[in-house]
C-alpha positions, -999 to 999 in steps of 0.1 A, spaced: 580 -317 -81 556 -283 -59 539 -279 -27 509 -271 -44 517 -298 -77 523 -329 -57 484 -319 -35 463 -316 -71 481 -349 -80 469 -361 -43 433 -350 -54 432 -364 -85 445 -396 -70 422 -394 -41 397 -391 -73 407 -424 -89 404 -439 -59 372 -436 -48 357 -436 -83 333 -462 -81 338 -479 -114 379 -477 -110 368 -498 -77 348 -520 -94 377 -527 -129 400 -525 -102 380 -558 -80 372 -578 -108 405 -575 -119 417 -589 -92 392 -620 -86 400 -628 -123 437 -624 -119 433 -650 -84 411 -665 -103 432 -681 -128 458 -685 -100 441 -709 -83 430 -724 -112 464 -726 -133 484 -770 -133 514 -768 -115 527 -781 -146 521 -746 -163 549 -720 -146 550 -699 -168 513 -689 -171 514 -686 -125 542 -658 -127 529 -639 -153 496 -643 -136 512 -637 -99 529 -605 -120 502 -590 -133 488 -594 -96 514 -580 -82 515 -548 -112 483 -543 -104 480 -536 -66 512 -513 -71 489 -495 -96 464 -490 -58 500 -485 -35 513 -456 -60 482 -437 -61 479 -441 -24 519 -426 -19 510 -401 -39 482 -389 -16 500 -394 16 524 -369 1 490 -353 -11 487 -342 25 519 -343 36 528 -310 14 491 -294 28 509 -297 56 539 -279 46 518 -252 28 502 -246 60 531 -240 78 548 -222 57 519 -201 59 513 -203 99 556 -191 100 550 -158 72 520 -148 91 540 -147 119 563 -130 102 545 -103 93 528 -99 128 566 -100 142 571 -71 116 605 -97 109 
């Protein structure tokens, strides 16, 4: 993936994570899963595992979006460094 594409995806990911509707939905789902885990009968191992897996996947989604943001920041920095190097080469006629 190109650096520009990484920066673009970072912006889109940031839009999602800061979106009020996403935050609300994420919180509601997270709380619902936690409540389900707490109320799940000890004997119902399958249901507990499914709820825990869903909780894990929910957080992996958020973590992946954050990872895209972090990667985009690094790509932005790399683009800035390349730009500085190009300017230096032009300045020194290299």
